[in-house]
C-alpha positions as CSV (number, residue, x, y, z in Angstrom):
1,V,0.0,0.0,0.0
2,Y,0.9,3.7,-0.3
3,R,1.0,5.0,3.2
4,N,2.8,8.0,4.8
5,D,4.5,8.9,1.5
6,T,6.1,5.4,1.1
7,I,5.1,2.1,-0.4
8,E,5.0,-0.9,2.0
9,W,3.6,-4.4,2.5
10,V,0.7,-4.5,4.9
11,K,-1.3,-7.5,6.1
12,V,-4.9,-7.3,5.2
13,K,-6.0,-7.1,8.9
14,N,-3.9,-4.0,9.3
15,L,-5.3,-2.0,6.3
16,N,-7.1,1.2,7.0
17,T,-9.3,3.6,5.0
18,S,-6.5,6.1,4.4
19,D,-4.3,3.5,2.6
20,Y,-4.0,3.4,-1.2
21,L,-3.5,0.0,-2.8
22,S,-0.6,-0.2,-5.3
23,F,-0.6,-2.2,-8.5
24,N,2.3,-3.2,-10.6
25,I,2.5,-1.6,-14.1
26,N,3.5,-3.8,-17.0
27,Q,6.9,-2.5,-18.1
28,K,7.2,-4.6,-21.3
29,Y,6.9,-2.9,-24.7
30,E,7.3,-5.7,-27.2
31,N,5.7,-6.4,-30.6
32,D,6.5,-10.1,-30.9
33,L,3.4,-10.6,-33.1
34,N,4.5,-7.9,-35.6
35,L,1.2,-6.1,-35.4
36,T,0.2,-2.8,-36.9
37,I,-2.0,0.0,-35.6
38,E,-4.8,-1.3,-37.8
39,D,-4.3,-4.9,-36.6
40,C,-4.5,-3.9,-33.0
41,W,-7.7,-1.9,-33.4
42,L,-9.4,-4.8,-35.2
43,L,-8.3,-7.3,-32.5
44,G,-9.7,-5.0,-29.9
45,R,-13.0,-4.8,-31.8
46,Y,-13.0,-8.6,-32.1
47,C,-12.7,-8.8,-28.3
48,A,-15.8,-6.5,-28.0
49,D,-18.2,-8.1,-30.5
50,G,-16.4,-10.1,-33.2
51,C,-16.9,-13.8,-33.8
52,I,-15.7,-16.7,-35.9
53,E,-18.6,-18.7,-37.4
54,K,-18.4,-22.5,-37.3
55,D,-19.4,-22.8,-40.9
56,R,-17.0,-20.1,-42.0
57,S,-14.0,-20.8,-39.8
58,N,-11.6,-18.9,-42.1
59,Y,-13.4,-15.6,-41.6
60,I,-13.5,-13.1,-38.8
61,T,-17.0,-11.6,-38.6
62,F,-18.0,-8.2,-37.2
63,C,-21.5,-6.8,-36.9
64,I,-21.0,-3.0,-37.1
65,G,-23.6,-0.3,-36.4
66,S,-24.4,1.9,-39.4
67,N,-23.1,5.0,-37.5
68,K,-19.7,3.3,-37.0
69,R,-19.3,1.8,-40.5
70,L,-16.9,4.5,-41.7
71,E,-14.8,4.3,-38.6
72,F,-14.5,0.6,-39.0
73,M,-13.5,0.8,-42.6
74,E,-10.6,3.0,-41.8
75,Y,-8.9,0.0,-40.3
76,L,-9.4,-2.4,-43.2
77,N,-6.4,-1.2,-45.3
78,N,-5.0,-4.0,-47.4
79,I,-7.3,-6.6,-45.6
80,P,-9.8,-8.4,-47.9
81,F,-13.3,-8.1,-46.7
82,T,-16.9,-8.5,-47.8
83,E,-20.0,-6.7,-46.6
84,T,-23.3,-8.7,-46.1
85,H,-26.7,-8.4,-44.3
86,K,-26.8,-4.7,-44.6
87,N,-29.7,-2.8,-43.2
88,R,-30.3,0.7,-41.8
89,N,-29.1,-0.2,-38.4
90,C,-26.1,-2.4,-39.0
91,Q,-24.2,-4.6,-41.4
92,T,-21.9,-7.6,-41.2
93,F,-18.2,-7.5,-42.3
94,R,-16.2,-10.6,-43.0
95,I,-12.5,-10.3,-43.2
96,Q,-9.8,-12.8,-44.2
97,N,-6.4,-12.5,-42.6
98,N,-4.5,-15.6,-41.4
99,K,-2.4,-13.7,-38.9
100,L,-5.4,-12.0,-37.2
101,L,-7.4,-15.2,-37.4
102,L,-4.8,-17.1,-35.4
103,I,-4.7,-14.4,-32.7
104,C,-8.5,-14.2,-32.6
105,N,-8.7,-18.0,-32.0
106,K,-6.3,-17.5,-29.0
107,I,-8.5,-14.7,-27.7
108,G,-11.4,-17.1,-27.7
109,L,-14.8,-17.8,-29.2
110,G,-18.0,-16.5,-27.5
111,A,-18.3,-13.4,-25.3
112,K,-17.9,-15.2,-22.0
113,N,-14.8,-17.2,-23.1
114,K,-12.6,-14.3,-24.4
115,S,-9.4,-13.3,-22.8
116,I,-6.4,-11.1,-23.8
117,P,-3.2,-12.9,-24.6
118,Q,-0.1,-11.6,-22.6
119,A,1.6,-10.8,-25.9
120,I,-1.0,-8.1,-26.5
121,I,-0.7,-6.7,-23.0
122,N,3.0,-6.5,-23.5
123,L,2.7,-4.3,-26.7
124,P,4.2,-0.8,-26.9
125,N,1.7,1.8,-25.6
126,E,0.9,3.2,-29.1
127,L,-0.3,-0.2,-30.3
128,L,-1.9,-1.1,-27.0
129,Q,-3.9,2.2,-27.1
130,S,-5.1,1.2,-30.6
131,F,-6.3,-2.2,-29.2
132,F,-8.1,-0.5,-26.3
133,N,-9.7,2.0,-28.7
134,G,-11.0,-0.8,-30.9
135,Y,-12.5,-2.5,-27.9
136,I,-14.2,0.7,-26.6
137,S,-15.6,1.3,-30.1
138,G,-17.6,-1.9,-29.7
139,D,-18.4,-2.4,-26.0
140,G,-17.6,1.0,-24.5
141,F,-18.6,4.6,-24.3
142,R,-16.7,7.8,-23.8
143,R,-18.4,10.5,-21.7
144,K,-16.6,13.6,-22.9
145,D,-18.5,15.9,-20.5
146,K,-16.9,14.1,-17.6
147,N,-13.8,12.7,-19.3
148,V,-14.8,9.2,-18.4
149,I,-14.5,5.9,-20.4
150,M,-17.0,3.1,-19.6
151,W,-17.1,-0.5,-20.8
152,T,-18.9,-3.8,-20.1
153,T,-18.1,-7.4,-20.5
154,V,-19.5,-10.8,-19.4
155,S,-16.0,-12.3,-19.3
156,E,-14.1,-12.1,-16.0
157,T,-10.8,-12.9,-17.7
158,L,-11.4,-10.3,-20.3
159,M,-12.2,-7.7,-17.6
160,L,-9.0,-8.5,-15.8
161,G,-7.0,-8.2,-19.0
162,L,-8.5,-4.9,-19.8
163,S,-7.8,-3.7,-16.3
164,D,-4.1,-4.6,-16.9
165,I,-4.2,-2.6,-20.1
166,V,-5.8,0.5,-18.5
167,I,-3.2,0.4,-15.6
168,K,-0.4,0.3,-18.2
169,L,-1.8,3.0,-20.4
170,Y,-3.2,5.5,-17.9
171,H,-1.6,4.5,-14.6
172,K,-5.1,4.3,-13.2
173,I,-7.2,1.4,-11.8
174,P,-10.7,1.1,-13.2
175,T,-13.7,0.9,-11.1
176,V,-15.5,-2.5,-11.6
177,N,-19.1,-3.2,-10.5
178,I,-20.5,-6.7,-11.0
179,R,-24.1,-6.8,-12.1
180,K,-25.6,-10.1,-11.0
181,D,-28.3,-11.6,-13.2
182,L,-30.7,-14.1,-11.8
183,R,-31.7,-15.4,-15.3
184,K,-28.8,-17.7,-15.5
185,E,-30.3,-19.9,-18.2
186,T,-30.0,-17.1,-20.8
187,F,-28.1,-14.2,-19.2
188,N,-24.6,-13.8,-17.7
189,D,-23.4,-11.6,-14.9
190,S,-21.7,-8.5,-16.4
191,Y,-18.6,-6.5,-15.3
192,N,-19.3,-2.8,-15.7
193,C,-16.1,-0.8,-15.6
194,Q,-15.1,2.8,-15.8
195,I,-12.1,5.1,-15.5
196,S,-11.8,8.8,-15.1
197,L,-9.1,10.4,-17.2
198,E,-9.0,13.4,-14.9
199,K,-5.5,14.0,-13.4
200,S,-5.0,12.3,-10.1
201,R,-3.1,13.6,-7.1
202,F,-0.2,11.2,-7.7
């Protein structure tokens, strides 16, 4: 904990309300996967709402709201894609990219089963920021009036990975509230997170 202008180890039974918990910040800045800004943004968007269909396992599929179509297409440079199922609210994009497909399979299939590989968390901050921006584009929201970023996921491991990313990028710990859902047959608990970008006292 941070106490009396120093950082020290304190047993849980000896914590008090004036203590500040300290978290380690990832100090690795490696691009072992040889990713670009565009790759990272698309991988973040896949974490939010992308999928790999069983009958089209060589495609990565995204359902994009019509108001975000142009933003999404900015990140498709040199990546083959097709647009299908277009309507006034959203449309489906399918992209083919073997490098991204391999990483998406490591991230996982299905909203509750996704997690962020350590190789992504270890990325340099510019690439990591692009990944986080891609995720927020799908499952997040920026409140510019209060300089707050909010996001939601049903995956505990994804929530923890995103927390590691936020700590590395912003040196801040996100607030996490767990929304319990009693309809377990069809709904999952969700992790509702947020971070204020206002400057802290430290």
